[in-house]
C-alpha positions in Angstrom: 91.6 -134.6 72.5 93.4 -133.7 75.7 91.9 -130.1 75.7 88.4 -131.5 75.3 88.9 -133.9 78.3 90.2 -131.0 80.5 87.2 -128.8 79.7 84.8 -131.5 80.6 86.6 -132.1 83.9 86.6 -128.3 84.7 82.8 -128.0 84.0 82.1 -131.0 86.3 84.1 -129.6 89.2 82.4 -126.1 88.9 78.9 -127.7 88.9 79.7 -129.9 91.9 81.0 -126.7 93.8 77.8 -124.8 93.0 75.6 -127.6 94.3 77.5 -127.9 97.5 77.3 -124.1 98.1 73.5 -124.1 97.6 73.1 -127.0 100.0 75.1 -125.2 102.7 73.0 -122.0 102.3 69.7 -123.9 102.5 70.8 -125.6 105.7 72.0 -122.3 107.3 68.7 -120.5 106.5 66.6 -123.4 107.8 68.3 -123.5 111.2 69.6 -120.2 112.4 70.8 -121.6 115.6 73.3 -123.6 113.7 75.0 -120.5 112.3 75.1 -116.6 112.4 71.8 -114.5 112.0 71.5 -112.1 109.2 70.0 -108.5 109.5 66.8 -109.8 107.9 66.4 -112.3 110.8 66.8 -109.5 113.4 64.3 -107.2 111.6 61.6 -109.9 111.5 62.0 -110.7 115.2 62.0 -107.0 116.1 58.7 -106.4 114.3 57.0 -109.4 115.8 58.1 -108.5 119.3 56.8 -104.9 119.0 53.4 -106.1 117.7 53.2 -108.5 120.7 53.9 -105.8 123.2 51.3 -103.4 121.7 48.6 -106.1 121.6 49.3 -106.9 125.2 49.0 -103.2 126.2 45.8 -102.5 124.2 43.8 -105.7 124.5 43.2 -106.7 128.1 43.9 -110.5 128.7 45.8 -110.9 125.4 49.1 -110.9 127.4 48.2 -114.1 129.1 47.7 -115.8 125.8 51.2 -114.7 124.6 52.7 -115.9 127.9 51.4 -119.4 128.8 53.8 -119.5 131.8 52.1 -116.5 133.5 50.7 -117.5 136.9 47.0 -117.1 137.5 46.1 -113.9 139.5 49.3 -112.1 138.4 48.4 -108.4 137.7 49.5 -106.6 134.6 49.2 -102.9 133.9 47.1 -102.0 130.8 46.6 -98.6 129.1 43.5 -97.4 127.3 44.0 -95.2 124.3 41.3 -92.8 123.1 40.7 -93.1 119.4 39.2 -90.3 117.2 35.6 -90.6 116.1 34.9 -91.6 112.6 34.2 -88.7 110.2 35.7 -86.1 112.5 38.2 -83.8 110.8 41.0 -82.1 112.6 40.6 -78.3 113.0 36.9 -78.2 112.2 34.8 -76.1 114.7 31.3 -75.0 115.0 32.0 -72.0 117.3 30.5 -68.6 116.4 32.6 -66.5 114.0 31.4 -62.9 114.0 32.6 -60.5 111.4 31.7 -56.7 111.5 31.4 -54.3 108.6 31.1 -50.6 108.9 29.0 -49.1 106.0 30.9 -46.6 103.9 29.4 -43.9 101.8 27.7 -45.4 98.7 27.9 -49.0 100.1 24.7 -51.0 100.0 23.6 -54.1 102.0 23.6 -56.2 98.8 27.2 -55.2 98.2 28.1 -56.3 101.8 26.4 -59.7 101.3 28.3 -60.1 98.0 31.7 -59.2 99.5 31.1 -61.8 102.3 29.9 -64.5 99.9 26.5 -64.8 101.5 23.9 -66.3 99.2 21.4 -63.9 97.6 18.4 -65.8 98.8 19.5 -65.0 102.4 19.6 -61.3 101.5 16.1 -61.5 100.0 14.8 -63.0 103.2 16.3 -60.2 105.2 15.0 -57.5 102.9 11.4 -59.0 103.1 11.3 -59.3 106.9 8.4 -57.0 107.9 10.0 -55.9 111.2 13.4 -55.2 109.6 12.3 -53.2 106.6 12.0 -49.9 108.5 15.5 -50.4 110.0 17.0 -51.1 106.7 15.7 -47.8 105.3 17.6 -45.9 108.0 21.0 -47.5 107.2 23.5 -44.7 106.9 27.3 -44.5 106.5 28.9 -45.5 109.7 26.3 -48.2 110.6 27.9 -51.3 111.9 26.7 -54.7 110.7 27.7 -58.0 112.3 27.6 -61.4 110.6 28.0 -64.8 112.3 29.6 -66.9 109.5 30.6 -70.5 110.5 33.4 -72.3 108.8 31.0 -74.3 106.7 30.1 -71.2 104.6 26.6 -70.7 105.9 25.2 -67.7 107.7 24.0 -68.3 111.3 23.0 -64.8 112.3 23.1 -61.1 111.4 23.2 -58.1 113.7 22.3 -54.5 112.9 24.1 -52.4 115.4 22.3 -49.3 116.6 23.3 -46.0 115.1 24.7 -42.9 116.9 21.5 -42.5 118.9 21.4 -43.8 122.5 17.9 -45.2 122.7 18.0 -47.7 119.8 19.0 -51.3 120.5 20.8 -53.6 118.1 18.7 -56.2 116.3 19.9 -59.7 115.8 18.4 -62.0 113.1 18.9 -65.7 113.5 18.8 -68.0 110.4 17.2 -71.3 111.2 16.5 -73.3 108.0 13.7 -71.3 106.2 12.8 -69.4 109.4 14.2 -66.0 110.3 13.9 -65.0 113.9 14.6 -61.5 115.2 15.3 -60.3 118.7 16.6 -57.2 120.4 20.1 -57.4 121.8 20.3 -56.1 125.4 22.0 -52.7 125.7 23.9 -51.5 128.8 23.8 -47.7 129.0 25.8 -45.9 131.7 26.4 -42.2 132.4 29.5 -41.0 134.1 30.6 -37.6 135.3 34.2 -37.2 134.4 36.9 -34.6 134.6 39.1 -34.1 131.5 42.2 -32.2 132.2 45.4 -31.3 130.4 47.8 -28.6 129.3 47.0 -26.0 126.6 50.2 -26.9 124.7 50.7 -25.4 121.2 47.0 -25.5 120.5 44.1 -25.5 122.9 41.8 -27.0 120.3 44.2 -29.9 119.6 44.7 -30.6 123.3 41.0 -30.5 124.0 40.2 -32.9 121.1 42.9 -35.3 122.4 40.9 -35.5 125.6 37.7 -36.3 123.8 36.0 -32.9 123.7 34.1 -32.0 120.5 33.4 -28.7 118.8 30.3 -28.0 120.8 32.3 -28.3 124.1 35.1 -26.2 122.7 32.6 -23.5 121.6 31.2 -23.5 125.1 34.6 -22.8 126.6 35.7 -20.1 124.2 32.5 -18.4 123.1 30.3 -18.7 126.2 32.1 -19.5 129.5 35.3 -17.5 129.3 34.8 -15.1 126.3 34.7 -12.1 128.7 37.8 -13.0 130.7 40.2 -14.8 128.4 41.6 -13.7 125.0 42.2 -17.1 123.6 44.4 -15.7 120.9 47.0 -14.0 123.2 46.3 -14.7 126.9 47.3 -18.4 127.1 50.8 -20.0 127.3 51.6 -23.6 126.5 52.0 -24.6 130.2 48.6 -23.2 131.2 46.2 -25.9 132.3 42.5 -26.5 131.9 39.9 -28.9 133.4 36.4 -29.7 132.1 33.6 -31.5 133.9 31.2 -33.3 131.5 28.7 -36.2 131.6 29.7 -39.0 129.2 27.2 -41.7 128.0 28.6 -45.2 127.4 26.7 -47.8 125.4 27.9 -51.4 125.7 31.3 -50.1 126.7 31.6 -47.6 123.9 31.5 -43.8 124.3 28.4 -42.5 122.3 27.8 -39.0 123.7 29.5 -36.2 125.6 27.2 -33.7 127.2 27.6 -29.9 127.6 30.3 -28.6 129.9 29.0 -28.5 133.5 32.1 -26.8 134.9 35.5 -25.7 133.7 38.7 -24.0 135.0 41.6 -22.3 133.4 44.9 -21.1 134.9 46.2 -17.9 133.3 49.4 -16.5 134.9 48.8 -18.8 137.8 45.3 -17.4 138.4 42.5 -19.8 138.5 39.4 -18.9 136.5 36.3 -21.1 136.9 32.8 -21.3 135.4 29.8 -23.4 136.3 26.7 -23.9 134.1 23.3 -23.2 135.5 19.9 -22.6 133.9 18.5 -19.2 134.9 15.0 -18.4 133.6 15.3 -21.5 131.4 18.5 -20.3 129.6 22.0 -21.6 130.3 24.2 -19.1 132.0 27.7 -19.4 133.6 28.6 -18.4 137.2 31.5 -18.4 139.6 31.3 -20.9 142.5 29.6 -18.2 144.7 26.9 -17.4 142.2 28.3 -14.3 140.5 27.4 -14.2 136.8 30.2 -14.4 134.3 28.2 -12.7 131.6 29.0 -9.1 130.6 26.8 -6.6 128.8 29.4 -6.5 126.0 31.7 -9.0 124.3 35.4 -8.2 124.7 36.0 -9.0 121.0 33.3 -9.0 118.3 35.5 -11.4 116.3 36.8 -14.4 118.3 40.5 -15.1 118.1 41.2 -12.0 115.9 44.4 -10.0 116.1 44.3 -6.4 117.4 46.2 -4.2 114.9 45.4 -0.7 115.9 44.3 0.7 119.3 42.2 3.7 120.4 43.9 7.1 120.1 45.9 9.3 117.8 47.8 7.8 114.9 48.9 8.4 111.3 46.0 7.2 109.0 47.3 4.3 106.9 45.4 5.6 103.8 45.3 9.3 104.2 48.8 9.6 105.7 47.8 12.4 108.1 47.7 12.3 111.9 44.2 11.7 113.0 42.2 10.4 116.0 41.4 6.7 115.7 38.0 6.6 117.5 37.9 2.8 117.7 40.0 -0.3 117.5 40.9 -2.5 114.5 40.9 -6.3 114.4 42.6 -8.0 111.4 40.9 -11.1 110.0 40.3 -12.8 106.7 37.6 -11.7 104.4 34.3 -13.4 105.2 35.1 -13.9 108.9 31.8 -13.6 110.9 31.3 -10.5 113.1 29.2 -10.8 116.2 26.9 -8.3 118.0 28.8 -7.1 121.1 25.6 -7.1 123.2 21.9 -7.3 123.1 20.7 -4.5 120.9 18.3 -3.0 118.3 19.7 -2.6 114.8 19.9 1.2 114.2 21.6 1.4 110.8 22.5 -1.0 108.0 24.2 0.4 104.9 27.2 2.3 103.5 28.7 5.3 105.4 31.6 7.1 103.8 35.1 5.9 104.7 33.6 3.2 107.0 32.3 1.3 103.9 29.6 -1.1 104.7 28.5 -0.4 108.3 26.2 -1.7 111.0 25.3 0.4 114.0 23.6 -1.2 117.0 21.7 0.6 119.8 22.1 -1.2 123.2 20.0 1.2 125.2 21.0 3.7 127.9 22.8 5.9 125.3 25.3 3.1 124.3 25.9 2.2 120.6 28.5 0.2 118.8 29.7 0.6 115.2 31.1 -2.1 112.9 32.9 -0.9 109.7 34.5 -2.1 106.5 32.2 -5.2 106.2 32.3 -7.2 103.0 28.5 -8.0 103.3 25.7 -8.0 105.8 24.1 -11.0 107.5 20.5 -10.6 106.5 19.7 -8.1 109.3 17.4 -5.1 108.9 16.9 -1.8 110.7 14.7 -2.0 113.8 15.4 -5.7 114.3 16.4 -6.9 117.8 19.5 -9.1 118.0 21.0 -11.0 120.9 24.6 -10.8 122.0 26.8 -13.0 119.8 24.4 -12.8 116.8 26.3 -12.7 113.5 25.5 -9.3 111.9 28.0 -9.2 109.0 31.4 -10.4 107.6 34.9 -8.9 107.6 35.9 -7.0 104.4 37.9 -4.0 103.2 35.2 -1.6 102.0 35.7 2.1 102.5 39.1 3.5 103.4 41.0 0.3 104.3 44.4 -1.2 103.3 43.2 -4.8 103.9 40.4 -6.9 105.4 39.7 -6.0 109.0 37.0 -4.8 111.4 36.8 -1.3 112.7 34.9 -1.4 116.0 33.7 1.7 117.9 31.9 2.1 121.2 30.0 5.3 122.0 28.2 6.5 125.1 25.7 9.4 124.4 27.6 10.1 121.2 31.0 10.2 122.8 33.7 7.7 121.5 35.1 5.5 124.3 37.9 3.0 124.2 36.1 -0.4 123.9 39.0 -2.2 125.6 38.7 -0.1 128.8 34.9 -0.1 129.2 33.8 -1.5 132.5 30.1 -2.0 132.8 28.3 -3.7 135.7 27.6 -7.4 135.2 24.1 -9.0 135.6 22.8 -9.4 139.1 24.2 -12.4 141.0 22.1 -15.3 142.2 20.4 -14.8 145.6 17.9 -16.6 147.8 16.3 -19.7 146.5 18.1 -19.4 143.2 21.5 -19.4 144.9 20.5 -22.5 147.0 19.4 -24.3 143.9 22.6 -23.3 142.0 24.9 -24.6 144.8 22.9 -27.9 145.0 23.1 -28.5 141.3 26.8 -27.6 140.9 28.0 -29.3 144.1 29.0 -32.5 142.4 30.8 -30.7 139.6 32.6 -28.5 142.2 33.8 -31.6 144.0 35.1 -33.1 140.8 37.0 -29.9 140.0 38.5 -29.9 143.5 39.6 -33.5 143.2 41.9 -32.7 140.2 43.0 -29.3 141.5 44.8 -31.0 144.3 46.9 -32.8 141.7 46.9 -30.6 138.6 46.8 -27.1 139.9 50.0 -27.1 142.0 52.2 -24.0 141.8 55.9 -23.9 141.5 56.4 -23.1 145.1 54.5 -26.2 146.2 51.3 -24.5 147.3 47.9 -25.6 146.1 45.3 -23.6 144.2 41.9 -23.4 145.9 38.7 -22.7 144.1 37.7 -19.6 145.8 40.8 -17.5 146.1 43.8 -18.8 144.1 47.2 -17.2 144.9 48.7 -15.0 142.2 51.8 -15.9 140.3 54.2 -13.6 138.5 53.7 -13.2 134.8 55.9 -15.3 132.7 58.3 -13.6 130.4 57.2 -15.7 127.4 53.6 -14.4 127.6 52.3 -13.5 124.2 50.3 -10.3 123.8 48.3 -9.1 120.8 
């Protein structure tokens, strides 16, 4: 009975304590000023204050509503914020986006369209355009195609760049709905006369190509302009220099053509050798600055860049083993190397002749003949035919008495064998009169270009300058290679 009474009293006291506690909390929350604020109260007030400040800044006049005590006429500073337009996506642009494709061997226009993801119906429209069809038939590897492909996946325009020719202009096709409009793209073509200069280095051909010279310009230098004066296999050293004057054609800022060599110079052992191109009787010929022809009646070497292996005079025959007179000179070269006619001539003999093997004999007139032996085959010439200097008459071989492929070359005057390396024959007549005046007028610009670089490039070790007309001599270098 006592325990039951105590339990009832304890429960009554606990219930009264809970009710009092709830009443105190309710009064405290209803009137914050009567007690301490909680973090929740501070958060609410902070949010409300921030919103009020933003509204006052963005909406003009709203600040006066928030503050009824603001005096009339009082100025407040407001700030206008630019808001993005509806539907505009960040990063989207409608600017042109050109992509270029260079056609590769075997690549077709349809393949290019497929790679770029251009719809087939657009390709069909291009293929059926009446003014574009002829151009499409001329597409070759190396042709540059341009495509304007906006970010939305459509095609805005297509451009067919001109090929290697100079006169053709690029064509641009503009896609506008179902319409296809074509127009020629303006082309800027300029021609500049330039001087390309450098050192021979380890390879004249490699150095010349680095300067932008092609095979045609290189052949001019070695096979036409200086073939009588320079042995390009043995006369040049790495520190020798050369300069070349050419006309270059530029199309829209890109080099598209390099013309023939107008003038060129080489320094060999410090001596300046120069050549200027001029048309005499309609044919290109090369002259010194004062109009003397650089052409000679006979080429110094019937095989360019070959190696001299046996000179003129007595020797032990490499096959027979006996001492015999060597009545010509031998040039070693690989089987099939072209052999050139040493000068203008009439073909006197084509066939086989004893130890000479396959032989060609040329008659140059005035009792002068040349013989070319041990050929592997002939070059389609026949007896009685007239050939010009430099014409290929056959190919190096080892027919007859020969230990290996080489050319045996003989020079005879009225039947008497002469040393081809020591023959000195008069050159063609120099330019005179009106021809000389015309030559100097045509080559003046090239001569000025050469002199511009000579003042910088062709400076000798002692500090003196090389002039065009009479360059000072320089002692031979000890590292000079000789064949």
